[in-house]
Backbone as ProteinMPNN parsed JSONL, in Angstrom:
{"seq_chain_A": "XXXXXXXXXXXXXXXXXXXXXXXXXXXXXXXXXXXXXXXXXXXXXXXXXXXXXXXXXXXXXXXXXXXXXXXXXXXXXXXXXXXXXXXXXXXXXXXXXXXXXXXXXXXXXXXXXXXXXXXXXXXXXXXXXXXXXXXXXXXXXXXXXXXXXXXXXXXXXXXXXXXXXXXXXXXXXX", "coords_chain_A": {"N_chain_A": [[-26.461, 48.75, 152.203], [-25.568, 46.63, 150.965], [-27.931, 45.363, 150.126], [-28.67, 47.093, 147.828], [-26.224, 46.358, 146.218], [-26.02, 43.831, 145.168], [-29.06, 43.957, 144.23], [-28.377, 45.481, 142.111], [-26.618, 43.93, 140.627], [-27.958, 41.527, 139.705], [-29.634, 42.747, 138.488], [-28.034, 43.91, 136.263], [-27.174, 41.185, 135.081], [-29.407, 40.029, 134.54], [-30.24, 41.955, 132.13], [-27.972, 41.721, 130.522], [-28.388, 39.188, 129.761], [-30.606, 38.356, 128.379], [-30.569, 40.777, 125.859], [-28.237, 39.187, 125.17], [-29.637, 37.056, 124.189], [-31.459, 37.732, 121.97], [-34.371, 38.03, 120.562], [-36.118, 37.501, 117.986], [-39.232, 37.735, 115.954], [-41.18, 36.117, 113.27], [-44.033, 36.671, 111.889], [-45.828, 35.07, 109.756], [-48.323, 34.044, 108.696], [-50.24, 35.99, 110.036], [-52.775, 35.444, 113.583], [-55.0, 37.403, 113.445], [-55.302, 38.357, 110.531], [-55.289, 35.363, 109.495], [-54.243, 34.824, 107.263], [-51.127, 34.414, 104.613], [-48.695, 36.649, 105.086], [-47.398, 38.363, 103.064], [-45.605, 40.43, 102.26], [-43.61, 40.208, 104.164], [-42.91, 37.446, 103.976], [-41.52, 36.858, 101.362], [-39.396, 38.715, 102.138], [-38.317, 36.87, 104.041], [-34.918, 36.033, 105.226], [-32.811, 33.909, 103.814], [-32.518, 31.144, 105.155], [-34.309, 31.168, 106.914], [-36.424, 31.714, 105.061], [-36.175, 28.51, 103.391], [-37.358, 27.256, 105.663], [-40.119, 27.967, 105.848], [-40.474, 27.217, 103.676], [-40.328, 24.474, 103.953], [-42.43, 24.101, 105.874], [-44.55, 24.909, 104.232], [-44.734, 22.579, 102.792], [-46.318, 20.78, 104.095], [-48.441, 21.491, 105.393], [-51.309, 23.239, 103.902], [-51.889, 26.392, 102.873], [-53.994, 28.33, 101.576], [-54.243, 26.452, 99.109], [-54.509, 26.067, 95.985], [-55.095, 23.889, 93.144], [-52.043, 23.421, 92.182], [-51.229, 25.822, 93.479], [-49.771, 27.054, 95.92], [-50.404, 29.69, 98.861], [-48.512, 30.515, 100.552], [-46.033, 29.362, 99.043], [-45.811, 30.645, 96.959], [-45.591, 33.442, 97.892], [-43.117, 33.124, 98.933], [-41.512, 33.334, 96.589], [-41.079, 31.205, 95.268], [-42.609, 29.621, 93.247], [-44.436, 27.471, 91.661], [-46.26, 24.782, 93.979], [-44.268, 21.988, 95.078], [-42.073, 22.717, 92.704], [-38.644, 22.592, 91.704], [-36.934, 23.976, 92.743], [-38.66, 25.039, 95.197], [-38.277, 22.37, 97.017], [-35.29, 21.945, 96.735], [-34.675, 23.693, 97.922], [-35.424, 22.941, 100.775], [-34.149, 20.186, 101.052], [-32.044, 21.146, 101.204], [-31.631, 22.553, 103.409], [-32.681, 20.375, 105.056], [-31.527, 18.183, 105.801], [-31.098, 16.104, 106.948], [-33.897, 15.35, 107.673], [-36.16, 13.335, 107.921], [-39.037, 13.644, 107.577], [-38.724, 16.292, 105.978], [-37.586, 14.467, 103.365], [-39.558, 12.996, 103.152], [-41.851, 14.409, 102.25], [-40.185, 15.869, 99.719], [-40.019, 13.712, 98.32], [-43.006, 13.219, 97.754], [-43.162, 15.528, 95.812], [-44.217, 17.68, 97.501], [-46.764, 17.601, 97.78], [-50.1, 18.686, 98.019], [-53.512, 18.325, 99.176], [-55.967, 20.413, 97.042], [-57.951, 23.709, 99.124], [-60.673, 22.587, 99.876], [-61.047, 20.408, 99.145], [-62.252, 16.504, 99.601], [-60.163, 15.569, 101.856], [-57.894, 18.041, 102.987], [-55.616, 20.752, 104.708], [-54.811, 23.213, 106.288], [-52.914, 26.152, 107.284], [-54.159, 28.416, 109.987], [-52.655, 30.118, 111.277], [-49.539, 30.651, 111.201], [-45.769, 31.036, 112.689], [-42.642, 32.457, 113.381], [-40.129, 32.484, 115.85], [-37.02, 33.336, 116.653], [-34.198, 32.81, 118.468], [-31.349, 32.982, 119.708], [-29.586, 30.518, 118.327], [-31.764, 28.4, 118.298], [-34.849, 27.783, 116.694], [-38.047, 28.583, 117.179], [-41.247, 27.533, 115.862], [-44.636, 28.338, 115.961], [-47.816, 27.227, 115.282], [-50.953, 26.939, 114.533], [-52.553, 23.937, 112.565], [-55.13, 23.758, 110.604], [-56.818, 20.742, 110.376], [-58.929, 19.146, 107.82], [-61.032, 16.776, 107.321], [-63.181, 14.994, 105.519], [-65.3, 16.572, 106.458], [-65.351, 16.5, 109.092], [-63.292, 18.405, 111.454], [-60.002, 19.087, 112.821], [-57.256, 20.353, 114.876], [-54.357, 21.1, 114.854], [-51.575, 22.171, 117.006], [-48.131, 23.671, 116.94], [-45.805, 24.287, 120.029], [-43.286, 23.506, 117.46], [-39.776, 22.728, 117.392], [-36.558, 23.929, 116.774], [-33.321, 23.257, 116.214], [-30.609, 25.369, 114.844], [-27.624, 25.164, 112.731], [-24.645, 25.655, 111.464], [-25.669, 25.965, 109.02], [-27.724, 23.875, 108.705], [-31.232, 22.542, 109.814], [-32.236, 21.071, 112.816], [-34.457, 19.261, 113.905], [-35.53, 19.238, 117.148], [-38.233, 18.881, 118.352], [-40.626, 17.83, 117.308], [-43.94, 18.731, 116.192], [-45.96, 18.255, 114.235], [-46.317, 15.243, 112.065], [-45.231, 13.663, 113.931], [-44.424, 11.116, 114.506], [-42.861, 10.126, 111.867], [-40.288, 10.655, 112.557], [-39.836, 8.178, 114.338]], "CA_chain_A": [[-25.814, 48.614, 150.86], [-25.27, 45.341, 150.337], [-28.605, 44.658, 149.103], [-28.848, 47.659, 146.445], [-25.387, 45.955, 145.036], [-26.766, 42.044, 144.717], [-29.923, 43.875, 143.184], [-27.45, 45.787, 140.732], [-25.893, 42.966, 139.86], [-28.687, 40.305, 139.192], [-30.452, 43.374, 136.922], [-27.252, 43.587, 135.034], [-27.396, 39.936, 134.585], [-30.535, 39.991, 133.854], [-29.694, 42.737, 130.898], [-27.017, 41.244, 129.862], [-28.703, 37.802, 129.256], [-31.792, 39.321, 127.648], [-29.753, 41.045, 124.97], [-27.551, 38.019, 124.466], [-30.345, 36.548, 123.582], [-32.543, 38.639, 121.585], [-35.588, 37.287, 120.173], [-36.629, 37.913, 116.682], [-40.671, 37.107, 115.628], [-41.58, 36.705, 112.412], [-45.767, 36.453, 111.821], [-45.778, 34.832, 108.099], [-49.879, 33.955, 109.137], [-50.738, 36.396, 111.624], [-53.948, 35.13, 113.866], [-55.593, 38.55, 113.125], [-55.664, 37.604, 109.276], [-55.012, 34.112, 109.252], [-53.513, 34.764, 105.482], [-50.079, 34.851, 104.567], [-48.016, 38.24, 105.159], [-46.774, 38.466, 101.567], [-44.146, 41.516, 102.269], [-43.168, 39.22, 105.482], [-42.153, 36.109, 103.299], [-41.026, 37.585, 100.0], [-38.473, 39.447, 102.898], [-37.039, 36.369, 104.585], [-33.569, 35.469, 105.071], [-32.728, 32.294, 103.117], [-32.507, 29.886, 106.221], [-36.307, 31.245, 107.436], [-37.26, 31.012, 103.358], [-35.933, 27.587, 103.526], [-37.764, 26.841, 107.156], [-41.363, 28.198, 105.412], [-40.86, 26.027, 102.328], [-40.694, 23.147, 105.034], [-43.727, 24.121, 106.592], [-45.865, 24.869, 103.42], [-44.725, 21.514, 102.038], [-46.654, 20.103, 105.557], [-49.155, 21.968, 105.882], [-52.03, 24.238, 103.471], [-51.67, 27.773, 103.122], [-54.991, 27.946, 100.451], [-54.042, 25.567, 98.153], [-55.72, 25.825, 94.424], [-54.494, 23.194, 92.408], [-50.57, 23.963, 92.197], [-50.946, 27.173, 93.433], [-50.221, 27.497, 97.417], [-50.37, 31.373, 98.863], [-47.389, 30.881, 101.053], [-45.317, 28.817, 98.805], [-45.769, 31.766, 95.888], [-45.259, 34.373, 98.524], [-41.906, 32.705, 99.353], [-41.116, 33.242, 95.318], [-40.967, 29.835, 94.823], [-43.121, 29.298, 92.374], [-45.468, 26.619, 92.368], [-46.292, 24.295, 94.92], [-43.561, 21.281, 94.454], [-40.896, 23.202, 92.396], [-37.802, 22.326, 92.253], [-36.908, 25.405, 94.31], [-39.055, 24.186, 96.725], [-37.419, 20.887, 96.858], [-33.977, 22.173, 96.402], [-34.668, 24.519, 99.288], [-35.588, 21.808, 101.685], [-33.492, 19.506, 100.915], [-30.537, 21.915, 101.421], [-31.089, 22.835, 104.831], [-33.456, 20.145, 106.114], [-30.671, 17.039, 104.848], [-30.856, 14.279, 107.204], [-34.755, 15.252, 108.418], [-37.167, 12.086, 107.463], [-40.315, 14.141, 106.931], [-38.401, 16.465, 104.471], [-37.358, 13.552, 102.606], [-40.859, 12.094, 102.778], [-42.731, 15.226, 101.724], [-40.173, 16.083, 98.957], [-40.444, 12.721, 97.413], [-44.405, 13.262, 96.995], [-43.317, 16.341, 95.581], [-44.857, 18.604, 98.475], [-47.876, 18.018, 97.366], [-50.774, 19.082, 99.134], [-55.019, 18.844, 98.329], [-56.036, 21.506, 97.434], [-58.389, 23.756, 99.916], [-62.421, 22.307, 99.388], [-61.0, 18.739, 99.055], [-62.75, 16.602, 100.858], [-59.439, 16.085, 102.779], [-57.016, 19.344, 102.946], [-55.007, 21.226, 104.956], [-54.702, 25.107, 105.871], [-52.642, 27.187, 108.526], [-54.652, 29.536, 110.477], [-51.539, 30.695, 112.174], [-48.08, 30.64, 111.478], [-45.013, 32.287, 113.324], [-41.2, 31.993, 113.064], [-39.54, 32.984, 116.948], [-35.939, 33.126, 116.698], [-33.381, 33.026, 120.013], [-29.639, 32.867, 118.729], [-29.873, 29.015, 117.062], [-32.83, 28.262, 118.251], [-36.211, 28.416, 115.96], [-39.293, 27.709, 117.552], [-42.47, 27.192, 114.933], [-45.855, 28.245, 116.925], [-48.867, 27.486, 114.577], [-52.485, 26.277, 114.509], [-53.041, 24.044, 111.445], [-56.133, 23.26, 110.815], [-57.179, 19.548, 109.479], [-60.481, 19.111, 107.19], [-61.429, 15.232, 106.508], [-64.866, 14.52, 104.899], [-66.6, 17.182, 107.247], [-64.611, 16.685, 110.454], [-61.923, 19.217, 111.407], [-59.372, 19.133, 113.739], [-56.738, 21.288, 115.171], [-52.37, 20.571, 115.617], [-50.785, 23.42, 117.024], [-47.232, 23.527, 118.107], [-44.299, 24.443, 118.779], [-42.617, 22.434, 116.707], [-38.211, 23.827, 117.75], [-35.12, 23.264, 115.922], [-31.821, 24.006, 116.493], [-30.021, 25.968, 113.095], [-26.231, 25.157, 113.296], [-24.164, 24.824, 110.186], [-26.941, 25.62, 107.694], [-28.761, 22.879, 108.782], [-31.664, 22.475, 110.655], [-31.872, 19.995, 113.316], [-35.281, 18.642, 114.883], [-35.668, 18.835, 118.479], [-39.542, 19.057, 118.944], [-41.964, 18.742, 116.326], [-45.699, 18.16, 116.294], [-46.507, 17.583, 112.901], [-45.672, 14.364, 111.503], [-43.55, 13.463, 114.716], [-44.448, 10.161, 113.861], [-42.234, 10.273, 111.055], [-38.838, 10.231, 113.341], [-39.243, 6.903, 114.983]], "C_chain_A": [[-25.957, 48.022, 150.034], [-26.284, 44.821, 149.239], [-28.836, 45.301, 147.913], [-27.522, 46.638, 145.649], [-25.866, 45.036, 144.412], [-27.772, 42.238, 144.176], [-30.009, 44.28, 141.421], [-27.27, 44.819, 140.109], [-26.936, 42.018, 139.389], [-29.51, 41.381, 138.044], [-29.06, 43.477, 135.351], [-27.474, 42.417, 134.318], [-27.717, 39.906, 133.723], [-30.903, 40.677, 131.762], [-28.936, 42.068, 130.061], [-27.274, 39.985, 128.821], [-29.842, 38.145, 128.199], [-31.184, 39.81, 126.366], [-28.669, 40.161, 124.223], [-28.24, 37.574, 123.701], [-31.691, 36.846, 123.232], [-33.258, 37.661, 121.013], [-36.157, 37.874, 119.12], [-38.233, 37.409, 116.334], [-41.064, 37.338, 113.946], [-43.072, 36.252, 112.044], [-45.87, 36.02, 110.186], [-47.528, 34.566, 108.461], [-49.942, 34.995, 110.668], [-52.122, 35.803, 111.882], [-54.881, 36.281, 113.502], [-56.078, 38.435, 111.53], [-56.062, 36.602, 108.877], [-54.703, 34.446, 107.337], [-52.275, 35.552, 105.459], [-49.62, 36.66, 104.3], [-47.346, 38.22, 104.04], [-45.801, 38.925, 101.838], [-42.891, 40.588, 103.04], [-41.977, 38.019, 104.389], [-41.381, 36.419, 102.319], [-39.539, 38.39, 100.843], [-37.479, 38.907, 103.542], [-36.023, 36.181, 104.354], [-33.751, 34.157, 104.584], [-32.912, 31.092, 104.292], [-33.642, 30.069, 106.861], [-36.906, 30.884, 106.062], [-37.227, 29.352, 103.226], [-37.134, 26.56, 104.664], [-39.4, 27.001, 106.671], [-41.472, 27.511, 104.594], [-41.083, 24.771, 103.121], [-42.371, 23.389, 104.884], [-44.955, 24.223, 105.233], [-45.795, 24.047, 102.56], [-45.962, 20.432, 103.285], [-47.732, 20.225, 105.441], [-49.877, 23.241, 104.709], [-51.681, 25.284, 103.579], [-52.81, 28.289, 101.691], [-54.723, 27.373, 98.862], [-54.786, 25.74, 97.169], [-54.719, 25.449, 93.41], [-52.9, 22.972, 92.539], [-50.107, 25.295, 93.044], [-51.012, 26.847, 95.165], [-49.558, 29.071, 97.788], [-48.729, 30.924, 99.406], [-45.98, 30.505, 100.248], [-44.54, 29.804, 97.248], [-44.746, 32.802, 96.691], [-43.458, 34.501, 98.542], [-40.821, 33.313, 97.608], [-40.418, 31.986, 95.13], [-41.453, 29.25, 93.489], [-43.957, 28.13, 92.692], [-45.544, 25.651, 93.216], [-45.227, 22.602, 94.451], [-42.116, 21.254, 93.38], [-40.064, 22.711, 92.391], [-36.437, 23.217, 92.877], [-37.115, 25.178, 94.817], [-37.992, 23.053, 97.525], [-35.971, 21.3, 97.24], [-33.856, 22.884, 97.443], [-34.249, 23.878, 100.553], [-34.598, 21.111, 101.759], [-31.498, 20.053, 101.344], [-30.451, 21.877, 103.183], [-31.753, 21.954, 105.391], [-32.453, 17.859, 105.652], [-31.008, 15.848, 105.409], [-32.653, 14.105, 107.887], [-35.955, 14.239, 107.725], [-38.531, 12.593, 106.853], [-39.652, 14.991, 105.956], [-38.48, 15.731, 103.453], [-38.724, 12.87, 102.195], [-41.533, 12.968, 101.954], [-41.903, 15.885, 100.271], [-40.002, 14.617, 97.735], [-41.763, 12.273, 96.67], [-44.148, 14.86, 96.636], [-44.148, 18.083, 96.082], [-46.161, 18.707, 98.179], [-48.88, 18.167, 98.529], [-52.681, 18.789, 98.409], [-55.362, 19.623, 98.379], [-57.394, 21.64, 97.996], [-60.119, 23.258, 99.41], [-62.217, 21.07, 98.777], [-61.901, 18.223, 99.882], [-61.902, 15.875, 101.937], [-58.279, 17.135, 102.673], [-56.949, 19.859, 104.493], [-55.041, 22.934, 104.919], [-54.192, 25.617, 107.107], [-53.362, 27.935, 108.75], [-53.705, 30.124, 111.167], [-50.431, 29.749, 112.001], [-46.963, 31.641, 111.892], [-43.596, 31.346, 113.761], [-40.853, 32.991, 114.816], [-38.147, 32.39, 117.3], [-35.325, 33.527, 117.484], [-31.955, 32.214, 119.614], [-30.035, 31.414, 117.777], [-30.914, 28.279, 117.416], [-34.066, 28.925, 117.557], [-37.607, 27.901, 116.446], [-40.65, 28.068, 116.799], [-43.858, 26.946, 115.785], [-47.187, 28.227, 115.154], [-50.075, 26.722, 114.865], [-52.548, 25.839, 112.897], [-54.61, 23.048, 111.464], [-56.594, 22.218, 109.646], [-58.917, 19.425, 108.946], [-60.271, 17.387, 106.409], [-62.994, 15.062, 106.608], [-65.685, 15.422, 106.456], [-66.28, 17.027, 108.79], [-63.403, 17.484, 110.205], [-61.168, 18.886, 113.118], [-58.006, 19.943, 113.696], [-55.366, 21.087, 115.818], [-52.327, 22.132, 115.781], [-49.31, 23.04, 117.921], [-46.742, 24.407, 118.965], [-43.98, 23.465, 118.016], [-40.695, 23.675, 117.308], [-37.264, 23.206, 117.407], [-34.225, 23.961, 116.319], [-30.965, 23.791, 114.821], [-28.512, 25.83, 113.652], [-25.705, 24.828, 111.953], [-24.64, 24.881, 108.724], [-27.696, 24.874, 107.895], [-29.744, 22.77, 110.0], [-31.894, 21.252, 111.421], [-33.325, 19.612, 114.249], [-35.369, 18.656, 116.266], [-36.524, 18.264, 118.83], [-40.3, 19.067, 117.794], [-43.144, 17.512, 116.255], [-45.63, 17.345, 115.341], [-45.722, 16.635, 112.171], [-44.957, 13.552, 112.822], [-43.758, 11.522, 114.744], [-43.893, 9.658, 113.066], [-40.759, 9.301, 111.747], [-38.621, 9.18, 113.938], [-39.315, 6.057, 114.096]], "O_chain_A": [[-26.275, 48.24, 148.865], [-26.075, 44.254, 148.167], [-29.153, 44.637, 146.927], [-27.796, 46.17, 144.544], [-26.186, 45.152, 143.23], [-28.137, 41.299, 143.468], [-30.653, 44.007, 140.408], [-27.732, 44.723, 138.972], [-26.582, 41.623, 138.278], [-29.931, 40.97, 136.963], [-29.119, 43.252, 134.142], [-27.882, 42.43, 133.157], [-27.247, 39.825, 132.588], [-31.428, 40.193, 130.759], [-29.27, 41.856, 128.895], [-26.789, 39.74, 127.716], [-29.513, 38.079, 127.015], [-31.371, 38.925, 125.531], [-28.293, 40.306, 123.06], [-27.887, 37.505, 122.524], [-32.732, 36.493, 123.786], [-32.838, 36.506, 120.948], [-36.78, 38.906, 119.37], [-38.268, 36.215, 116.628], [-41.215, 38.448, 113.437], [-43.074, 35.029, 111.902], [-46.012, 36.975, 109.422], [-47.923, 35.725, 108.332], [-49.752, 34.752, 111.86], [-52.82, 35.561, 110.897], [-55.917, 35.737, 113.118], [-57.293, 38.427, 111.336], [-56.983, 36.525, 108.065], [-55.371, 33.937, 106.437], [-52.084, 36.685, 105.901], [-50.104, 37.53, 103.576], [-46.203, 37.89, 104.354], [-44.819, 38.184, 101.798], [-41.737, 40.356, 102.682], [-40.759, 37.938, 104.233], [-40.213, 36.13, 102.576], [-38.597, 38.636, 100.09], [-36.38, 39.397, 103.8], [-35.798, 36.08, 103.148], [-34.684, 33.411, 104.884], [-33.595, 30.114, 103.99], [-34.085, 29.085, 107.454], [-37.711, 29.968, 105.899], [-38.313, 28.847, 102.941], [-37.573, 25.437, 104.416], [-40.095, 26.094, 107.129], [-42.568, 26.96, 104.486], [-42.068, 24.077, 102.871], [-43.2, 22.984, 104.07], [-46.056, 23.676, 105.301], [-46.445, 24.21, 101.528], [-46.238, 19.282, 102.941], [-48.38, 19.183, 105.345], [-49.147, 24.217, 104.535], [-50.952, 25.421, 104.562], [-52.173, 28.647, 100.701], [-55.006, 27.884, 97.778], [-55.977, 25.557, 97.422], [-53.838, 26.148, 92.91], [-52.676, 22.003, 93.264], [-48.955, 25.691, 93.219], [-52.058, 26.465, 95.691], [-48.567, 29.565, 97.249], [-47.807, 31.034, 98.598], [-44.934, 31.076, 100.558], [-43.431, 29.748, 96.718], [-43.57, 33.019, 96.4], [-42.743, 35.471, 98.294], [-39.626, 33.607, 97.646], [-39.223, 31.891, 94.849], [-40.769, 28.516, 92.777], [-44.18, 27.81, 93.86], [-44.353, 25.415, 93.42], [-45.58, 22.1, 93.384], [-41.343, 20.311, 93.213], [-40.183, 21.853, 93.266], [-35.317, 22.934, 93.302], [-36.267, 24.79, 95.621], [-37.173, 23.169, 98.437], [-35.575, 20.791, 98.289], [-32.787, 22.74, 98.036], [-33.232, 24.067, 101.22], [-33.914, 21.395, 102.742], [-30.405, 19.544, 101.593], [-29.606, 21.4, 103.94], [-31.801, 22.249, 106.585], [-32.948, 16.771, 105.357], [-31.199, 14.792, 104.806], [-32.923, 13.07, 108.497], [-36.629, 14.789, 106.854], [-39.054, 12.095, 105.856], [-39.884, 14.576, 104.821], [-39.262, 16.033, 102.552], [-38.927, 12.312, 101.117], [-41.9, 12.499, 100.876], [-42.69, 16.458, 99.516], [-39.894, 14.715, 96.513], [-41.915, 11.539, 95.694], [-44.965, 15.598, 97.187], [-44.469, 19.085, 95.443], [-46.744, 19.787, 98.281], [-48.638, 17.877, 99.701], [-52.949, 19.08, 97.244], [-55.399, 20.16, 99.486], [-58.199, 20.716, 97.882], [-60.579, 23.824, 98.418], [-63.029, 20.616, 97.971], [-62.434, 18.899, 100.763], [-62.521, 15.487, 102.928], [-57.506, 16.637, 101.855], [-57.795, 19.596, 105.347], [-55.217, 23.687, 103.961], [-54.957, 25.57, 108.071], [-53.614, 28.579, 107.731], [-54.238, 30.94, 111.919], [-50.298, 28.591, 112.396], [-47.042, 32.834, 111.597], [-43.454, 30.208, 114.207], [-41.341, 34.117, 114.916], [-37.964, 31.369, 117.962], [-35.51, 34.73, 117.665], [-31.761, 31.038, 119.307], [-30.675, 31.401, 116.726], [-31.033, 27.281, 116.706], [-34.376, 30.112, 117.66], [-38.122, 26.859, 116.041], [-41.185, 29.077, 117.259], [-44.223, 25.85, 116.21], [-47.244, 29.07, 114.258], [-49.937, 25.734, 115.586], [-52.587, 26.687, 112.005], [-54.971, 22.059, 112.102], [-56.742, 22.497, 108.456], [-59.893, 19.611, 109.673], [-59.651, 16.998, 105.419], [-63.74, 15.021, 107.585], [-66.447, 14.891, 107.265], [-67.062, 17.492, 109.619], [-62.662, 17.422, 109.224], [-61.706, 18.57, 114.179], [-57.574, 20.231, 112.58], [-55.2, 20.937, 117.028], [-52.796, 23.022, 115.071], [-49.209, 22.455, 118.999], [-47.2, 25.536, 118.787], [-44.671, 22.448, 118.072], [-40.599, 24.889, 117.49], [-37.065, 22.02, 117.671], [-34.283, 25.122, 116.726], [-30.772, 22.845, 114.057], [-28.178, 26.258, 114.756], [-26.172, 23.888, 111.31], [-24.302, 24.271, 107.71], [-28.706, 25.032, 107.21], [-29.268, 22.878, 111.13], [-31.77, 20.228, 110.749], [-33.147, 19.725, 115.462], [-35.177, 17.484, 116.591], [-36.353, 17.255, 119.515], [-40.645, 20.122, 117.262], [-43.246, 16.285, 116.257], [-45.364, 16.144, 115.354], [-44.642, 16.951, 111.673], [-44.053, 12.771, 112.526], [-42.792, 10.883, 115.159], [-44.109, 8.446, 113.094], [-40.347, 8.147, 111.629], [-37.457, 8.904, 114.225], [-38.915, 4.912, 114.302]]}, "name": "protein", "num_of_chains": 1, "seq": "XXXXXXXXXXXXXXXXXXXXXXXXXXXXXXXXXXXXXXXXXXXXXXXXXXXXXXXXXXXXXXXXXXXXXXXXXXXXXXXXXXXXXXXXXXXXXXXXXXXXXXXXXXXXXXXXXXXXXXXXXXXXXXXXXXXXXXXXXXXXXXXXXXXXXXXXXXXXXXXXXXXXXXXXXXXXXX"}
């Protein structure tokens, strides 16, 4: 009888813990399509919209001049708009990479330039106050292609993102 009680106790603890740490996934650029899920992007909560605005400033999403697919889908207008920059500044006030991209007006070279980048996948996995950003970013440079993969991990507290681990622009935080 005791082994059954132990088993049930462990099962209850696992069930409780998994429910208390519910996980939600937002596939902004699914692997299957490689395109921005515009409906999802438009409906993100403001805090995740800020995170997406940040990622739309560090990697391309089919940019043509100042029109980038993710930035537009988020309802932020043109790339580097005041709305995009203010959202990044509000949610990443002490982040060195955020300061860098905002100081450059979130500029990204258009797709097809001699050097540019495009996200092939981009997803946010939210578990409690931790956000994991999974992505594949293709960086094209004069005919050479490099793939940069996440995850990047952030802690979201007091309406501010704090970098816990970032692959993209990791050098900027040093």
